[in-house]
N, C-alpha and C positions, 0 to 999 in steps of 0.2 A: 673693912677688917680692922678689929681692935688691936691695940699694942700687944695685949696678952696673946691673942690669936697669932699675930705675926711672930712673936718670940717662940711660941710653941711650934709653929711651922718651921721656923729657922733652926730650932734645935733638932727637929726631925730630919731636915734636909742638909744641914751644914756639912756633915762628913762627906756627902756625895757631890757638893758643890765646890769644895775646897780644891784648889789647884796647886801643883807643886811649885815651890819657889826655886828660881834659877838665878845665875849670875847676870843674866841679861835683862831680867824684868821681875817686878814685884807682882805676885798674883792679886787679882781682885778679890776682896773679902767676900765670903758668902752673904753677909749682910747687904753688900752693894748689889750682888747678883740677884737677890730676892727682892730688894727694895723697889718701890714703884717709881721713885724719882731719883735718878743719879746723873751727874754731870760727866758723861762719858761720850766718846765718839759714836756716830751712828752705826758704823760697821761693828764696833765692839758690842754695842747694846744688841745689835741684831743677832750676833752669835750667842750672847748671853741668854737672850730670850729663848732661842731654840734649845740650848743646852738645859736651861732651867726647866722648861716644859717637859723635856724628856725625862729629867730626873723626877719631877712631880709624878708623872705617869708611872714610871718603872717602880718607884719606891712607896707610892701611896695607894695604887690601885687595889692591892690585896686587902687593904684596910677599909677604904672608902668606896670601892667599887668591886667587891669580891665576886668570884665565880658564882653564878646562880646555883642555889641549892633548893631542895623542896621545902624545907622548913621556913626559910625567909619568905617564900612565895605564899605559904599558908598565912604567915603573919601579915603580908601585904593585903591579902583578901580580907582578913579580919579587920585591919585598919580602915579599909575602904568602907566596910559595913559600919564601923563605929563612927567614922568622921563624916562620911558622905552619904550614908544610908543607901549604899548600893552593894548588894550581896555578891559573894563569890567572884569578885574582880581581882585579877592577878596583877594588872599594870595598865598603864595608858601609853599609847604610842602616838607620836606626832613627828611629822616631817618639818624641819625648819630650813628654809631655802634662803641663802643670803643673796639678795637681788643684785643684779649686775651683769656685765658681759660674761663673766665666768663665775660660777658659784659652786659651793661645796654644801653637801647635804649632811646634816646630822640627824640620824635615826636613833631614837632612844626609847627605853622602857622607863616609866616613872611610877613611883609608889604614891600612896595617899598623902604623904608628907613632903611632896615635891622633891624627893631624892631620886637621883638617877640610879637605876638598877643595872642597866646594860646600855652600851652605846656602840654605834657603828658609824664611823666617820669616813668621808672621802669620796662618796658617789658624786658623779657629775650632775649639776643642777638641771641640765637639759634633759635628762632622763625622766620618764614618767614615774610617779610615786609607786605604782604597782610594780613596775620593772625593778626599781631600786630595792623595794622590800623583798621581791622574789629572789633577787640575785645577791642580797646581803647575807653576811654570816648570821646576823640576827634572825632573819627570816628562815634560813636553812636550819638553824639550831632549834627554832620554835617548831618547825615541821617535823624534825627528826626526834624531838623529845629530849634534846641535850639540855634545855633550860629547866627540865624537871618541873613543869607546871603541874600543880596538884590535879588529881582527877576530878571530873565533873561532880558537882553535888547539887541536890535539889534546890531550886530557887523558891522563894515564897509565893503564895497564891497558886494560880493554876500553871503548872509547868508548860503546858502546851501553848500558852499565850506568848511566851517569850521568844522573840525572833532571833534566830541564830543563822549567821551566814557561813562562818567557818567554825571549827571546833572551839577555838579560843577567842573569836571576834564577834561582838554583837553590833547590830546596827538598829537604828530607830524604825518604828513602824511608819510607812509612808502614808500620805493622805492627810486631809484636814478633818473629815468627819469620822473620827474614830472614838471608841468608848473611852470613858474617863480613865480606867485603869491602864490603858495603852498610853494615854497622854501622860500620865504620871510616870510611867516607865520611860517614855521619851525624854521627859524633863530630867529624871535622875541620871539617865545615861548621858545626856548632854552635860550635866553638872559634873559627873565623874570624868568625862572626857576632857573638860576644860582644865583639870588638874595638870595634864601634861602640857597644855598650852601655857598655863601659869608658870610651870617650872622653867620653860624656855624664856618667858618674860622676866622671871627673876634673874636668871643667868645673864640675859641681855642687859638689864639695868645694873647689875653688879659689875660686869666686865664691859666697859665701853668699847673695847676693841671690836666687839660684834656689831657696833652701830656705824661702822665705816668700812671702807674697803681695806682688806688686808694686803698690803703691798709686800708680800712674801711669797716664796715658792709654795707649791701645794703641800709638800711634806711638812713644812713649818706651820702652815695653816692647820693642818690636821692635828699637829702636836699642841698648838695653842687651844684648839677647841676641846681636845681630850683633857688637857690640864685644867681648863675652865670648869668642866664637868666634875673633876675630882675636887677642886677647891670649892665648888658650890656644896658638895656633900660634906666637906670638912667644916664649912661655916654654918651648916644648917642647924646643928644642935643648939646653938645659942641664938638662932633667929626664930622668930615666932611670926608666922603669916596666918592671918585670920581668913576664914572662908568668906566668900562673897555672899553666900546665901544663909538664911536662918534654917538650920537643919530640922527645926520642929515643924516646919510647914511644908506642904506639897502642892501649893497653888501653882498651877501650870500655865505658863505663857505658851501661846501658839507658836511652836518652833518647827512645825511640820514643813517638809520640803519634798520636792520630787526627787526620787532616787532612781538611778540607773543601775542596771546590772545587779539588782538586789535579790536574785533568785538564790535560795538557799541550796547548798550542796546536799548530796544524798546523805553524807556523813552527818552534816548539821541537822538535817531533818530526823535522822535516826536518834541523835542525841536529844533532840527536843522532845521526841515521843517517849523517851525513857522516864 
């Protein structure tokens, strides 16, 4: 984080971080509360981290992680088409499990520019990915239409070739001996999916707290993770991450793999036939 970014962030949060002055103690300045390195006691820093993360989430989420609307989703689909040559994509999802005896799961939707669109934090790492998604608020909102995902639109080439498992979720074609157009689709789908993985990688490299065990209570860990997502979005406009692939080419590596439970739902088949 640059000095300019830190000062802008401080100006935004200082009124909410400032504490009342009393006869018994001098309050800690907002600069110290927000700074990365301060010479304060462990218990003091622990409370400051929790309070600061809560302030970041409460007062920045409407700006840097707003409630999903239909128009931004359409813009996300357009950006995936322009940047990654994958049409009609609304977002990428990825589970990030912090390995250890006890772990917390972050489930998020990510756009084409590595920006978090929606996050769901706090599920137990021992649960299955499918169970976490089905029971999460993000999964329920997606199924109920609260996220306002744009309606389906025709994909290029032959629409009946595109494999759909759920109304909003695509999966690659299974097998190795598949036509060239299917291999190209699998390659582009894999490339678009990696955007969500890269977003988590960027966040992990930026905030080193994710690279070690968090010796805090679960509520504080959830607050740290949510604040990290907000700050990643805050810092993205001045950060420029280059894609790993040349978008002008479609040479396909053999990424086929065996898939289980890949039978499309009746609704997905109906949509594919449209």
